[in-house]
N, C-alpha and C positions, 0 to 999 in steps of 0.2 A: 392511468389505466392499470388493470390488474392482469397479470399473466399467470395462468395456472401452471404450477410446476408438478404438483402431486396431489394425492387425496389421502385423507387420514382414515383411521379405522372405522369411522362412521360413514365414510364415503363423501365427506365434505371436502371441497377443494382447498388446497393450500396455495394461496396467491402470493406472488411477489409484486409489491407496489412499484410501478415504473412510471416515471415522468418522461414525456416525449414532447419536444419542441421541434416542429417541422417548419422549416423556412419556406418562403415563397419562391426562393431561387434554388436551382439544383446545386448539389455539392455532396461532400462525404458525410458519413455517419460517425459521430464522435460519441463514444460510450463511457460512462462512469459507473462503477459498481461499488457499493458500500455494504458493510456488515456481512461479508462472507463468513466472518466469525461474529457470532451473535452479540458479543459484548463490546464490539469496536464501532463506536457511534459517531466519532467526530466527522466522518464523511457525510452523515445525513444532512446537516445544515449547509455543507458545501454544495451538495447537489441541489437542495432547495433554492439557494440563492443564485447559483449559476443559471439554472433553468428559468427562474422567475424574472431575472433581469434581462433576458434575451428579447430583442425586438424582431418579431417574426418577419416583418417586411424586409428587413435588412439581412436576415440570416440566410447564408448559403448552406444548404444541406440540413441535417437533422442532428439534434443533440438529445441523447437518451441518458436518463439517470435511473439506475436500479437502486432505489432508496434502501431497501433491506433485501439482500440476496438470500440470506439464510434465515428465513422467517421462523422455523421451529426453534432454533437456538436463541433468536432474539426474544421470543415469547418466554423462554425459560431463563433469560438473562445469563446465558452461558456461552462460552467460546465454541465448543464442539457441537456437532450434530447430536441429537438425542441418543443415538446408539454409541456415542463416544468417538465417532470418526471425525477427523479434521478434514473438512471438505477441500481445503487447499493442498491436501496431500494425495488426493485420489482423482484429480482431473485427468482426462475429460469424462470420467465415469464410464458406466456401461448401460446400454439400453435394457439389458436383461440381468442386471446385477441385483445387489441388495438395496435396501431402502436408500442409504446414503449415495450409492453409486448411481442409481436411477435419478435421484435429485440432482446430482452433479451433472450427469449427462444432459438432462433437460435444461439446466441453466446454460450449458454450452450451446445446445442446438436450438433452443427457443429464444435465446437472447444474445449471447456472445457472438455468434456467427453472423449477426446482422451488422456488426461494427466494422468501420474502416480504421479507427484509432481507438485505443482503450487505456483508461487509467483505473487501476484497482486501488481503492482507498482502504487503508488499514490503520490500526493503532498498535501499541504494545498490548500485551496480555495482562491479566490480573497479577498484581504484585510487582509489576515492572512499569517503567516510564521510558518514553522515547523522545528524541529530538524530532524536528520536522525534517525528514530525509526521504530521498528517493532511491529505490533500487532499480537499476536499469543496465542494459548492455551498452556500455559506453563506446564500444567499437562498431555499433550499428548507427548509421548516420541519422536515422529518424528518431529512434528512441533516445539517443544521446541529446538531441535537440529538445525533445519533450522534457527531458530531465532538467536541462539548463533553464528552459522557459518557466518551469515551475518555481525556480528561485528558492530552493529549500536551504536549510542550514548546512546540510551534508548531502552529497551524492555518492552512493556506493556502487562501484562497478560490480555488477552481479548478473551474469548471463542467466537467462530464464531457466529455471529448473523444471525437469519433467514432473508432471502430475500437479503443477500449480495452475491457477487460473491464468496468470501471466504467461506461463510456459505454453499452455494450450493455445492462447491467443497468438503467440509468436509462431507456433507450428502451423496455424491456420493462415499465416501471412498478415496478421493484424499487429501493427506496432503497438506494444504495450509496456507500460511502466507501473511500478507499485509505489504509491505515495503513502508513507507512514506518518500519520498526523497525531503525534503525541501519545496521550494516555487513554486507557480503556474506560468505558462506562461513564463518559462525561463529555460535555461540550467545552472546548477551550477556545474562547473567542479570538485570541491573537493568532493561533495556528489555523483556525478556520478561515479567518480573513486572508491570511497569506496564501492559503490553498485556493481560495476563490480567485484571487488575483492571478495565480499561476495557471489555473484552468482557462481564464479569459485570455491569457497570453498565448496559450496553445491554440485556442480557437482563432485568435487573430492571426497568428503566424501561418496557420493552415488555410487562411483565406475565407474562413466561415463568418467572421465578424470583422468590423472595422477596427483598425489599430487605434489605441488611445495612449496618451502619455502615461508612463508608469514611474512611480518613485523608486529609485534604485536602492536596493538592499545590499548588504555586504555580499560579495560573491560566495557561492557555496564552497565548502571544503570538499575536494574530490578525493575519494579513497579508492585505492586499487583493490583492496580486500579488507576483510575484517575477521575478528575472532571473538567468540564468547569465552570468557574466563570463568571457571567453576571452582567451587570449594572442594577441598579434600577431607573435610571433617564437618561435623554438625555443631550448631550452637546459635548464638544471636549475632546476626550479620549487620555490620555498619559499613555502607559503601560511601566513601568520602567525597569524590569529585561529583560535580553535577554534569548533566548532559551538555555536550558541545565543549567541555573543558579539555584542554590539551594536557597530556601526561608525558612525562619523560621516563625512559627505561629505568627501572629500579625505584621509581617513586611509589610510596605506599598508597594503595588505592582502596584497601578495605581491611577491616579487623573483624575477627571472630572471637566472641567471648563465651565462656561456659555459663551455667546457671548461677554460679556464685560470683560472676563479674570478672573472672580472671581472663586476661587475653591469652588465647591459646593458639591463634594464628594471625599473622600479618601477611597480606597479599600485596605483591609489588607488580607494577606494570612490566610485562615481559618485553615490551618494545615501545618506542615513541609512538604515540597515537592520539586519537581524539575519541571522546566518549560519545557513542551513537545512542546507547540506551543503557539502563542500569536496573538492578533489582532494588526495590524499596520495601520488600517484605523482610523483617528482621528474623523470622523463623526460618532457619536454614538447615536442611538436612545435608548429609554428605552428597556432593554432586550438585548443590544448588548453584544457580547462575549468580555471578557477581556483576559483571558488566560486559557490554558489547563494545569492543575496542576496534576502531577503524585505523587503517594504515594510510596516511596521507600520501598522495601520488602527484607526480608531474604528468600532465596529459600527454605531452610529446614523448616522454620517456617510455610510457606504456603503450603508445600507439592508439590512445583514445581519440575520439572525435572531439574537436574543439568547438567552442561556441561560434556559430556562423549563421548566415542567413539560411533559412529552411527552404530547400528545394521541394516545392509542393508536388508530390506525385499525383497522378490521376487517381480519382477515387476508385477503389477496388469494388467490383460488383459483388455485393453480399452473396454468399452461398445460400442455396436453398435451405430453409429451416425446416425442422421437423413439424409436421402438421399436428 
């Protein structure tokens, strides 16, 4: 189906393509959203496969997949909204705001508010690459289990921020996590496959589909926090470790050279950590990102929820949506 979000300067509708699988049995509404940033596309085949593989006779509830949330930016092959706004920084938008704020408001009120559970699918941005990792509030019993069930490489404890899609969902009482699926502007089959399996696991644990045997992957590395490391000079940047690689405090993680090939900076890890994401663009101005370093944690030490059987809450009655 197509959900009208706005109209362009010719009065033509701007539609968000949405897939809906409505089961024959009652149950919750599970929502997936992809491409809130127009260049982040790994979530598209995840939604396609999850929806297409469902058996409606056995499905309890409804599964919704917003294939492209930010259509104007997708058509321009860019991250931000055409006016330069990051939609994931202005949620829940405003009904009487500017172009981007109205677009964000209608995404929330015409789509997001209908969900009982939500996974927001993202990737790294241009010039950077990511591991397969989940951002979730690991002190929340439901979102922590959604994160573990996804079986990513890394889980980052990250309480939802104001003005993000995930943060808005949580404020509405909708358990929500962010799944970062690798790199921008491409399909990565291995990450896509793992993400599909994780989505099915969430559906099964919530009672919406039957459980099936799963091949076990290595348990994710749980991080209590993370930090982006930046350059303090400009030049050609070489980031040495790969994603998911462990670093020790003081280990050289990047070098910066000038136009003549002279090494002008060496950057060392400020603490023991794991590489969540990294810069792959050699052209580095002062203040360029180097890498995203996670701080491994012990779940008990930090009071995080541990992996356990999911207590299925009753489906939340969706709030009235904007007409």
